[in-house]
C-alpha positions, -999 to +999 in steps of 0.1 A: +410+427+198+429+459+198+466+467+203+461+474+240+451+438+245+482+423+229+510+411+252+543+431+248+563+401+236+538+391+208+552+393+173+524+397+147+524+393+110+512+424+091+481+405+079+471+397+115+474+434+124+452+443+094+425+418+104+425+428+140+420+465+131+399+461+100+426+480+081+422+457+051+392+478+039+410+511+046+445+505+033+465+487+006+500+473+014+525+487-011+555+471+005+568+454+036+605+453+047+617+433+077+653+437+087+676+426+115+687+454+138+710+457+168+716+483+194+750+481+210+752+494+245+787+505+256+783+489+290+763+464+310+750+494+331+737+512+299+720+480+288+705+476+322+692+511+323+676+506+289+659+474+302+647+492+333+626+514+310+616+487+284+607+459+308+581+478+328+553+455+316+569+427+336+586+446+364+554+465+373+542+431+387+572+428+410+580+444+443+604+472+436+632+456+456+631+426+432+633+446+400+671+449+397+676+412+404+649+404+377+666+426+351+700+412+359+686+376+354+670+386+321+703+401+308+723+371+320+699+347+302+696+369+271+734+371+268+736+333+267+712+332+238+721+363+217+758+370+222+776+350+196+809+367+204+823+388+233+816+421+215+779+413+215+774+408+252+757+442+256+737+441+223+700+442+219+690+424+187+656+427+171+636+427+139+622+459+125+592+457+102+583+488+081+552+488+060+542+513+033+505+517+031+481+537+008+444+543+008+427+524-020 
């Protein structure tokens, strides 16, 4: 399996990525850092614009006239799960994994 066959929402462990790409024989892992990140959008419209670009894997399967309603629904549901306080209602939260690799 290669990266192009992985669904956009899949979260892989570094070891899985190594096995899939046979990187284990070509690289050594010197370090891995996973951290919480958040992008705060100043408005719902800005967040919606971001999602219009980032959700194309899903929206490309919809008629164009349904795209805005889909994104609105996604943001409404996402807000219920992610926003712990009013100031987070236009915040995209995610994990960032950085790996330092070296050739053996």
